[in-house]
C-alpha positions as CSV (number, residue, x, y, z in Angstrom):
1,M,3.1,-15.6,9.0
2,T,5.4,-13.6,6.6
3,G,4.8,-10.1,8.0
4,K,2.4,-7.7,9.6
5,V,0.4,-4.6,8.9
6,I,2.3,-1.5,10.2
7,S,-0.2,1.2,9.3
8,L,-3.5,1.7,7.4
9,H,-4.6,4.8,5.5
10,L,-7.8,6.1,4.0
11,G,-7.9,8.9,1.5
12,L,-11.0,10.8,2.4
13,G,-10.0,13.9,0.4
14,S,-7.2,15.0,-1.9
15,G,-3.6,15.4,-1.0
16,L,-0.9,13.5,0.9
17,P,-0.3,12.1,3.4
18,K,-3.4,10.0,3.6
19,P,-4.9,10.0,7.1
20,Q,-4.1,7.0,9.3
21,V,-6.9,4.7,10.5
22,E,-6.9,1.7,12.8
23,S,-8.9,-0.5,10.4
24,L,-10.1,-0.7,6.8
25,E,-13.0,-2.5,5.3
26,L,-11.9,-3.9,2.0
27,L,-14.6,-4.8,-0.5
28,A,-14.0,-7.4,-3.2
29,G,-13.6,-5.8,-6.7
30,F,-14.0,-2.3,-5.1
31,G,-11.3,-1.3,-2.7
32,A,-11.2,0.4,0.7
33,K,-14.6,1.5,1.8
34,G,-14.6,5.3,2.0
35,D,-11.4,5.9,0.1
36,R,-11.6,8.4,-2.7
37,H,-10.1,5.9,-5.2
38,A,-12.4,3.0,-4.3
39,G,-14.7,1.7,-7.1
40,K,-12.9,3.4,-9.9
41,D,-10.6,0.6,-11.2
42,P,-10.6,-2.8,-9.6
43,E,-7.0,-3.5,-10.7
44,R,-5.9,-0.4,-8.7
45,A,-8.3,-0.9,-5.8
46,V,-5.7,-0.5,-3.0
47,L,-2.0,0.6,-2.8
48,V,0.3,-1.6,-0.8
49,A,3.7,-0.1,0.3
50,G,6.4,-1.6,2.4
51,L,8.7,-0.2,5.1
52,P,11.7,-0.4,2.8
53,A,10.4,2.5,0.8
54,Y,10.3,4.7,3.9
55,E,13.7,3.4,5.0
56,R,15.2,4.4,1.6
57,A,13.9,7.9,2.1
58,R,15.2,8.1,5.7
59,E,18.7,6.9,4.5
60,A,18.6,9.9,2.1
61,G,17.7,12.2,5.0
62,I,14.0,12.5,4.1
63,E,11.7,11.9,7.0
64,L,8.2,11.0,5.8
65,P,5.0,10.4,7.8
66,F,3.3,7.1,7.1
67,G,0.7,7.7,4.4
68,A,2.9,10.0,2.5
69,L,3.3,7.5,-0.4
70,G,-0.5,7.4,-0.8
71,E,-0.7,3.8,0.5
72,N,-3.7,2.2,1.9
73,L,-1.7,-0.6,3.6
74,L,1.9,-0.3,4.9
75,L,3.5,-3.6,5.6
76,D,6.8,-4.6,7.3
77,L,7.9,-6.3,4.1
78,D,8.8,-5.2,0.6
79,P,6.0,-6.0,-1.9
80,H,8.4,-5.5,-4.8
81,A,10.5,-8.4,-3.5
82,L,7.6,-11.0,-3.7
83,P,7.6,-13.5,-6.5
84,P,5.4,-13.0,-9.6
85,G,1.8,-14.2,-9.0
86,A,2.1,-13.8,-5.2
87,R,-1.1,-13.1,-3.4
88,L,-1.5,-11.7,0.1
89,R,-3.8,-12.8,2.9
90,V,-4.0,-9.6,5.0
91,G,-6.4,-9.8,8.0
92,E,-9.6,-11.1,6.5
93,A,-8.9,-10.0,3.0
94,L,-7.2,-11.6,0.0
95,L,-5.2,-9.4,-2.4
96,A,-3.6,-10.0,-5.8
97,F,-1.0,-7.6,-7.1
98,S,-1.8,-6.0,-10.5
99,Y,0.5,-3.0,-11.2
100,V,3.6,-1.2,-10.0
101,C,2.6,2.2,-8.7
102,T,4.4,4.9,-10.7
103,V,6.1,7.7,-8.8
104,C,4.3,10.9,-9.5
105,S,5.2,14.6,-8.9
106,S,2.9,14.8,-5.9
107,L,5.7,13.2,-3.9
108,S,7.9,16.2,-4.6
109,Q,6.0,18.2,-2.0
110,F,8.0,16.3,0.6
111,D,11.4,16.5,-1.1
112,L,12.3,17.1,-4.8
113,R,14.6,14.0,-4.7
114,L,11.8,11.6,-3.6
115,P,10.3,10.7,-7.1
116,K,13.7,9.6,-8.4
117,L,14.7,7.9,-5.1
118,L,11.5,5.8,-5.0
119,Y,11.3,5.1,-8.8
120,G,10.1,1.5,-9.2
121,G,9.8,1.0,-5.4
122,R,6.9,3.1,-4.2
123,G,4.4,0.3,-3.9
124,L,2.1,-2.1,-5.8
125,Y,-1.5,-1.8,-6.7
126,A,-3.7,-4.7,-5.8
127,R,-7.1,-6.2,-6.6
128,V,-9.3,-7.2,-3.6
129,L,-10.2,-10.8,-4.4
130,E,-11.9,-11.4,-1.0
131,G,-13.1,-8.6,1.1
132,G,-12.9,-8.2,4.9
133,W,-11.5,-6.2,7.7
134,V,-7.9,-5.3,8.0
135,R,-6.5,-3.9,11.2
136,V,-3.1,-2.5,12.3
137,G,-1.0,-5.4,13.6
138,D,-2.8,-8.1,11.5
139,P,-0.6,-10.9,10.1
140,V,0.3,-10.9,6.4
141,W,0.7,-14.2,4.7
142,V,2.3,-14.5,1.3
143,L,0.6,-17.1,-0.9
144,V,2.6,-18.2,-3.9
145,A,1.0,-20.0,-6.9
146,V,2.8,-23.2,-7.8
């Protein structure tokens, strides 16, 4: 095991933070069932963030509730620190990273410094290669292609 799931979020409507849930059903090629972004772009099916993003904000004096970054999955590791081509086995699902999530102005609602502070470190979008249930506390395994 490399890490674990800290928090899960499902965007039912617009706005941040995304509401917290105890489990997500991830569907291959689709995303998180019930999320407003699911089914729109398989390369951006789910957003994976890490605790280090929240820690950077806290160190700058910005307290954020989990889900404020718009993430579906919050992990206790930094997805930006993983090697290129890494895949994640999270609960029953298998994810492959596709894009770095850009920092948008919607984060300014929490603090005007936040977009600049989290530039390049907000989280990563991922494709759902194998669907399944993901629950808070599930193990996260990093699978590296050789």
